[in-house]
Each structure stands twice: as C-alpha cells, then as structure tokens.
BAVEXVO-676310 format. One record per residue (C-alpha): residue number from 1; chain; z negated, x, y; residue in three letters. Coordinates in nm, 4 decimals, padded with zeros to 6 digits, m for minus. Last residue first. Layout:
# BAVEXVO-676310
num, chaine, pz, px, py, residu
NUM, A, Z, X, Y, Ala
...
END
This chain:
# BAVEXVO-676310
num, chaine, pz, px, py, residu
146, A, m12.5348, 00.2595, m02.3872, Ser
145, A, m12.7857, 00.1126, m02.1391, Pro
144, A, m13.1521, 00.1840, m02.2130, Pro
143, A, m13.3308, m00.0754, m02.4242, His
142, A, m13.6967, m00.1363, m02.3383, His
141, A, m13.6134, m00.1829, m01.9652, Pro
140, A, m13.3982, m00.4918, m02.0498, Asn
139, A, m13.1313, m00.5602, m01.7847, Lys
138, A, m12.8838, m00.2986, m01.9104, Gly
137, A, m12.9543, m00.3924, m02.2701, Arg
136, A, m12.8684, m00.7549, m02.1930, Lys
135, A, m12.5428, m00.6509, m02.0266, Ala
134, A, m12.4542, m00.4372, m02.3266, Gln
133, A, m12.5289, m00.7235, m02.5649, Lys
132, A, m12.3216, m00.9660, m02.3537, Ala
131, A, m12.0315, m00.7196, m02.3428, Ala
130, A, m12.0468, m00.6781, m02.7203, Gln
129, A, m12.0491, m01.0556, m02.7727, Glu
128, A, m11.7550, m01.0974, m02.5335, Gln
127, A, m11.5627, m00.8255, m02.7144, Arg
126, A, m11.6312, m00.9891, m03.0495, Lys
125, A, m11.5156, m01.3263, m02.9150, Glu
124, A, m11.1918, m01.1742, m02.7765, Lys
123, A, m11.1167, m01.0050, m03.1095, Ile
122, A, m11.1760, m01.3290, m03.3002, Ile
121, A, m10.9521, m01.5235, m03.0575, Met
120, A, m10.6664, m01.2775, m03.1009, Trp
119, A, m10.7011, m01.2863, m03.4805, Ala
118, A, m10.6774, m01.6663, m03.4679, Leu
117, A, m10.3750, m01.6514, m03.2339, Arg
116, A, m10.2047, m01.3980, m03.4623, Met
115, A, m10.2609, m01.6245, m03.7620, His
114, A, m10.1151, m01.9247, m03.5787, Arg
113, A, m09.8205, m01.7118, m03.4579, Leu
112, A, m09.7498, m01.6005, m03.8144, Leu
111, A, m09.7490, m01.9633, m03.9260, Glu
110, A, m09.5087, m02.0606, m03.6474, Ala
109, A, m09.2741, m01.7734, m03.7392, Gln
108, A, m09.2970, m01.8798, m04.1035, Glu
107, A, m09.1977, m02.2353, m04.0111, Glu
106, A, m08.9037, m02.1074, m03.8040, Glu
105, A, m08.7904, m01.8986, m04.1023, Ser
104, A, m08.8771, m01.5301, m04.1055, Leu
103, A, m08.6746, m01.2276, m04.2143, Glu
102, A, m08.9101, m00.9507, m04.3239, Leu
101, A, m08.8320, m00.5795, m04.3073, Gln
100, A, m09.0666, m00.3073, m04.4291, Glu
99, A, m09.0875, 00.0122, m04.2214, Gly
98, A, m09.4617, m00.0256, m04.1713, Gly
97, A, m09.4123, m00.3756, m04.0385, Phe
96, A, m09.0683, m00.4973, m03.9347, Tyr
95, A, m08.9583, m00.8328, m03.7995, Leu
94, A, m08.6367, m01.0328, m03.8384, Ile
93, A, m08.6117, m01.3803, m03.6872, Arg
92, A, m08.7046, m01.2571, m03.3421, Arg
91, A, m08.7568, m01.4604, m03.0246, Glu
90, A, m09.0715, m01.6425, m03.1364, Ser
89, A, m09.2422, m01.3242, m03.2556, Ile
88, A, m09.1954, m01.1323, m02.9301, Phe
87, A, m09.2546, m01.4362, m02.7100, Ala
86, A, m09.5872, m01.5100, m02.8786, Lys
85, A, m09.6821, m01.1430, m02.8820, Leu
84, A, m09.6367, m01.1043, m02.5058, Asp
83, A, m09.6129, m00.7276, m02.4646, Gly
82, A, m09.3325, m00.6196, m02.2393, Ser
81, A, m09.0475, m00.8418, m02.3518, Ala
80, A, m09.2163, m01.1554, m02.2206, Pro
79, A, m09.2187, m01.0213, m01.8625, Asp
78, A, m09.4522, m01.2266, m01.6413, Ala
77, A, m09.7561, m01.1232, m01.8452, Ala
76, A, m09.6781, m00.7576, m01.7801, Asn
75, A, m09.7949, m00.5109, m02.0401, Ala
74, A, m09.7116, m00.1510, m01.9563, Ala
73, A, m09.4042, m00.0423, m02.1456, Pro
72, A, m09.4418, 00.0813, m02.5021, Glu
71, A, m09.2737, 00.4165, m02.5509, Ala
70, A, m08.9575, 00.3986, m02.7577, Pro
69, A, m08.9807, 00.4824, m03.1284, Lys
68, A, m08.7474, 00.7557, m03.2525, Ala
67, A, m08.8680, 01.0001, m02.9878, Ala
66, A, m08.6287, 01.2968, m02.9800, Ala
65, A, m08.4466, 01.1680, m02.6743, Thr
64, A, m08.0839, 01.1767, m02.5599, Arg
63, A, m07.9585, 01.2103, m02.9176, Gly
62, A, m07.7313, 00.9053, m02.9060, Leu
61, A, m07.9455, 00.7091, m03.1524, Leu
60, A, m08.2592, 00.8032, m02.9595, Tyr
59, A, m08.1092, 00.6937, m02.6268, Asp
58, A, m07.9990, 00.3651, m02.7865, Val
57, A, m08.3662, 00.3037, m02.8502, Ser
56, A, m08.5555, 00.2358, m03.1714, Thr
55, A, m08.6629, m00.0649, m03.3721, Gly
54, A, m08.4051, 00.0054, m03.6439, Phe
53, A, m08.2345, m00.3327, m03.6073, Phe
52, A, m08.2667, m00.3319, m03.2293, Asp
51, A, m08.1141, 00.0158, m03.2004, Ala
50, A, m07.8349, m00.0766, m03.4415, Leu
49, A, m07.7544, m00.4011, m03.2618, Lys
48, A, m07.7588, m00.2257, m02.9224, Gln
47, A, m07.5266, 00.0488, m03.0472, Leu
46, A, m07.2989, m00.2223, m03.1900, Thr
45, A, m07.2809, m00.3934, m02.8518, Gln
44, A, m07.2055, m00.0639, m02.6736, Tyr
43, A, m06.9256, 00.0417, m02.9090, Asp
42, A, m06.9958, 00.2609, m03.2096, Ala
41, A, m06.8136, 00.5885, m03.2482, Gln
40, A, m06.6084, 00.6871, m03.5527, Asn
39, A, m06.5835, 00.9881, m03.7833, Asp
38, A, m06.9471, 01.0826, m03.7180, Asp
37, A, m07.0153, 01.0597, m04.0933, Thr
36, A, m07.2806, 00.7919, m04.0406, Glu
35, A, m07.0571, 00.5994, m03.8002, Tyr
34, A, m06.7679, 00.6149, m04.0510, Arg
33, A, m06.9975, 00.4532, m04.3117, Ala
32, A, m07.0631, 00.1634, m04.0714, Tyr
31, A, m06.6916, 00.0913, m04.0412, Thr
30, A, m06.6510, 00.1208, m04.4190, Ser
29, A, m06.9360, m00.1246, m04.4738, Arg
28, A, m06.7822, m00.3871, m04.2434, Asn
27, A, m07.0346, m00.4925, m03.9834, Leu
26, A, m07.2540, m00.7996, m03.9316, Gly
25, A, m07.5941, m00.6424, m03.8727, Ile
24, A, m07.7498, m00.7420, m04.2027, Arg
23, A, m07.4305, m00.7000, m04.4033, Asn
22, A, m07.3752, m00.3449, m04.2724, Ala
21, A, m07.7324, m00.2523, m04.3617, Leu
20, A, m07.7011, m00.3838, m04.7156, Glu
19, A, m07.3603, m00.2171, m04.7637, Gln
18, A, m07.4831, 00.1196, m04.6350, Gln
17, A, m07.7683, 00.1008, m04.8824, Ser
16, A, m08.1174, 00.0301, m04.7557, Leu
15, A, m08.4467, 00.2031, m04.8305, Gly
14, A, m08.5773, 00.1642, m04.4759, Met
13, A, m08.6198, 00.5406, m04.4416, Gln
12, A, m08.2653, 00.5736, m04.5794, Gln
11, A, m08.1245, 00.3659, m04.2947, Arg
10, A, m08.3144, 00.5645, m04.0320, Leu
9, A, m08.1974, 00.8978, m04.1800, Arg
8, A, m07.8362, 00.7793, m04.2044, Lys
7, A, m07.8338, 00.6546, m03.8471, Leu
6, A, m07.9868, 00.9777, m03.7155, Arg
5, A, m07.7348, 01.1883, m03.9067, Thr
4, A, m07.4480, 00.9793, m03.7745, Gly
3, A, m07.5606, 01.0141, m03.4132, Phe
2, A, m07.5917, 01.3894, m03.4581, Thr
1, A, m07.9074, 01.5991, m03.4875, Met
END
C-alpha cells in the first residue's frame, strides 16, 4: 500500500473531505491531494503533522509497518508522553475517540481532566476494596483465598 493510499484510507475513515483535512493541518487542498495520488512527497514536518493528526506513526504512513496504531510505550511517570493522562490531555487541543475528532477549549480540557480524575479515583477505590476483601479472605479460615 502506498503513502497516498494510506492517507486516503485514514482520511476516509474519519469521514473528512480533502479540503477539511487540509484546513485542519494547515495545507493547501491541492498540495494534500497530490500526496494522496503519490504525485508529491510530504516533507518531514508535514509527515509529523499527518501522523499526529491521524494518531498513527510516520513509519505507518511510509509503509515501514503495517500497524496503523503505534504500540503503547511502557508507562514512565518521568516521561509525560508515555502515559500521563494529564499531560496528554493538557498538551492537545484536538483529541480523538473511536475515530471521532473533538477540538477542546481550555475550559473543556480542564473539565475533561476533572472527569478523568474522578474516574481514576473510583477505579483506585474499587481496587483497594477488592484487595482488602482478598486479604480478609486470606486471613479468614472460613473463606479460602481466591
């Protein structure tokens, strides 16, 4: 599959016209159209913009890997790009969920972060409750450990 074919497929999956996509990443529509027809090659910065926009890797766009979505790196608290949700949401105005794009204002980013923090706390509480129940079962001879 060529670079142009991959671009066209990704764009169509998002339900965007060439003009809409070109506007969103700051390109002329005719320039973008030539990428899809493999009549022109994107420079490094444009490749990065396209990969970021589609949530894929430059390697995928160039045909170096068949995986459209890059593998998630191991979480590292010191590296905000590797899994810190707060950094991820705070540093991006445009987010995608299930292929749908949403451009967020600063207020909307803050609201999303509040909701994510609440969900995070609920998950942690449930895990703590489950761990406490398992520990109690392990100490109670009437309830064998799970």
